[in-house]
N, C-alpha and C positions, 0 to 999 in steps of 0.2 A: 441337461447341458445348457439349455436356455436360461434356466433358473440360476445356475452357477454364474453365467455371464452377467445376468441382471444384478445378482448380488455383488459381484466384483465391481460393476459400474457404479452401484450405489455407494460402496465403500470408497471408491476413487473420488466420487463427487463430494462425499462428506469430508474426506481428507483435504480435498482442494479448497472447499469452503472454509474449513477450519483453519487451514494455513493462511488463507486470505484474510480471515477475521483477525488472526493473531498479528499479522503484519500491519493491518489497519490500526489495531489497538496499540501496538508498539509505537507506530508513527505518531498516533494521537498523544500518547504519554510523553514521547520525546518532545513533541511540539509544546505540550503543556509545561514540561520541565524547563524548556528553553525560555518560554515566556515568563515563567516564575523567576528565573535567575536574571532575566533582563530587567525586572522591576526591583531587584534587590539593590540597595545602596552599596556602592563599593568605595573603599577608602584605602589609599596608599599609606600604610602605617609609617614606613620609613620616611616618606616625604613630610608627614605630619609632625614627626619628632623633630626633623630638621627645621621645619617652619617655626615651631614653637620656640626652639632654641635660638633661632636667628632673630625672631621678634624681640626676645628678651635682650639679646646682645646688642641689637641695633638701637633699642630704646635707651639702654645704658650708655652707649657711645654718644648719644645725642644729649648728654647731660640730663637724662631723665625728662626730656621735654616731649611734647606731643601727646598722643593718645596712649593710655596704658595698655600693655598687651593683655588681651582678653584671656581669662582662664578657661581652658577647654579640656574636656575629658576626651580620651581616645576610645576607651572601651565601654563607656556608659551609653549603651544603645538598647532601647526598648524593642524596636523592630529589628528583624533579622538583617544583619549587615555583614558584608564580607570585608575583612580588614587584612591586607596583605603585608607580610614582613619577610624579606629575604626569599621571595619566591613561594612562600607558604600562604595559603588562603585560610584565615581563621573565620569560622562562622560564629558570630556573636549575637546573642539575643538575651533580653532581660538582664543586661549587665554581666553576662558570663559567656565563656567560650563553650559552645555546644558541639563543636566539631572542627576538624581540620581537613581540608580537601585532600583526598587520597590516602588518609590514614584511618585505621580502625582502632579507636581508642575507647577504653572503659570510662564510665562516668567518674570513677575515682581519679584517674589520670587527668581527665578534663577539668575536674575540680581543682587539682593541684596546679595545673597550668593557669587556670582562672585566678587562683589565689596569688600566684607570683606576679602575673601581669597587672591585675586589677589593683594590687597593693601599690605597685610603683606608679600606676596611673593616678591613683588617689593622692599619693604623696606629691606628684608634680602639680596636680590641680590645686591642692591645698596650699602649697607654697606660693603658687602664682597668686592666689587670692590673698594670702597673708601679705605679700609684697605690695599688692595694690592697695590694701587697707592701710598699710604703713605710709604710703605716699600721700594719702588723704589726711593723715594725722598732722595736727598743727605743729607738733614738735617732732619733726622727722628725724629718726635715728638712722643715719646712713650706714653705720657699721652693722646694725641689726638687719637692714635690708640686704646688705651684701651677703650676710650669712644665709639669709633666706634664699637669695638668688643662687648661691652656691649649691644649696640642697636641692633646689629646683632643677638645676642643670645636672647634678649628680643622679637624680632620679631618672631623667631623660636618658642619660648615658647608660645607666643600668638597664633600663627598659630596652634600649637598642641592643645591648650585649646579651640580654636574656633571650630575646627573640632570635638573635643570631645563634646562640647556643642550641636552642630548640631546633632550628633549621639544620644545624650540623648533625644532630642526632638522626636525621632522616636520610643522610647520605650513606646508606647501607643497603644490603640486599633485602633486608626485612625491616623497613623503617618503622612500621607500627610497633613491632616487638621491641625494637631498640628504644623507642620513646617510652613504651610501657615500663621497660626495665630500668631506665636511667633517669626519668624525670624526677623521681622522688629523691635522687641523690643531689639534685640541684637545690641548694639551700634557699630558703625564703630570703629575698633581697633585704638587706639592712642598709637603708640609705644613711642613717646616722653614723654607722660604722664606716661606710664608704667615705662619708664627708670627713670624718676624723683622719682617715688615712690619706686623704687628698687635700687637706686644709692648706698645705704649703703651696699647692698649685692654684693658679687662677683659672677657674672654670668659666668665669664670666669676665669679659674684658671691660671692667669698670673704669671709670675715670682715674687717671693717675695724677 
């Protein structure tokens, strides 16, 4: 009888110690994860798109005077960065989307998302650099710069709409599955085609 009681006590003691150890380890891992995320750079993607567009517009409104708008990448990040668009946190590292907060996505789908977003980001950056280069040209071609600026703004607009479409796919009971099934149906953005369709519209408020 005493042996049975002693054995039960030992089991209870082991169970208690094991439970305490698990709780301590869980708390440690939680604190470690919290510290890790505190050190990650966070970027508001929507605000950055708006800022880049406003800089270009304001520069042109001032008769192209003052400092040229700096060409900036949004997704070109070597270190792990969280970029938020429309309530979704994109984890970006080494210039690719490696995950989206709250979604379980395959590498194939993450690669497709990366291709769509990075393509548009590269286009807006390239056109920003092209426009700046043209301003330094001795024989400035204003019409050429206007065309470049329109493509720059078109790429920003398409980047905003693409991230908005991805966010819309998550508004279901099974967001991960919905993104997996539908992301491939979203065509790779074609800025040149968009520009042709919108050429009659003024995307940049240039001098009249």
